[in-house]
N, C-alpha and C positions, 0 to 999 in steps of 0.2 A: 524367717529371720525375726528375732525378738530383741527389741531394745528396751532397756530398763533405765528410767530416769529417776534420780534422787535429788531433790532440792534441799539444800541445807539452809535452814531458817537463819536469817540474820547475816549470812555471808554472801548471798547473791550468787552462789555457785550451784551449778547443776551438773551432776555426774551421769553420763550415759554410757552404758556398757552393752556390748554385743558378744554373742558367743564366738569362740575361736573359729576362724575361717582359714582354710589351707591357702598357702601362697599361690597355688595353681588355679584357685577359683576366682572368677570375676563376678562379684555379686551385683555390681551395677547400682549401688545405692549411694545417693548423695544426701548427706545429712547436714542441714544448716539449722543450728539451734540458736534462736534469738530470744532473749528475755527482755520484757518491757516493764517499765515502772508502772505501779498501780495508779489508777485514777482515770478521769475522763479524758485527759490530754493524751493518754496512751492509746485511746480508741483510734484517733486519726492516724497516729504513727503506725499502728498495727495494720489498719486497712491500707494505708499507702505502701507499707512494706510488702504486703501480699500482692498488691496490684503491680508493683515494680518487679517482684519475683516472677509473676505470671508473664509479664512482658518479655523478660530475659529468658525464661524457660517455659515456652508455651505447651510443651508436650509432657510436663512434669506435674504429678499430683502433689498437692500441698495439704498437710494436716496441721490445723491450728488447735492447740490444746488449751482449754479454758478451765481454770479452777472454779468450782461451784460449791459454795458453802451450804451445808445441810443444817438447818436450824431445828430447834426443838418444838417450836410453835409456829403455826401457819402465818401469824401476823408478823413474825420476825422476817419472813421471806420478803416482805415488802421493803424492808430496810436493806437487805443484803442482795447481792447478785444482780444489781441494776446494770453494772458495767458488762457483765457476762451476757445479759439479755440484749443489750444494744449491740454488742459485738457479734453475737450470733445472728441477729437480724441484718446487720450490715454485710455479713459474709455468706449468708445462706443461698444467694442466687448466683454465686460464682461457680462456674462449671467444674473447675479442677480443684476445689477446696473441700476438704472433709473437716468437719468440726467435731472435736472430741471433748467432752466435758469430764473432768475428774473431780469427784466429790470428796470433800473433806468435812469432817464433823466438828462443829463448834462446841 
């Protein structure tokens, strides 16, 4: 099963599409897509959301998708991606959480 997400800049909308599934098939996928505002305040909200989700659904795997800026020079890396670094560190020891980084080029 392949899901494709497309974030529309400035609108705050994300479109997720899956291939057609026959009505007789039960694919057993639960998809909750939650977008958070950018910034350090969002770190606590994301970690709390993942913790609450794990409490309510202990047998479910969770994937957290983190955008990661690719810079042209190594010293620019110091300025960018700090939030992604802290979020990955906060979630890395959770047993049912997979962290996926999606790179975008500046």
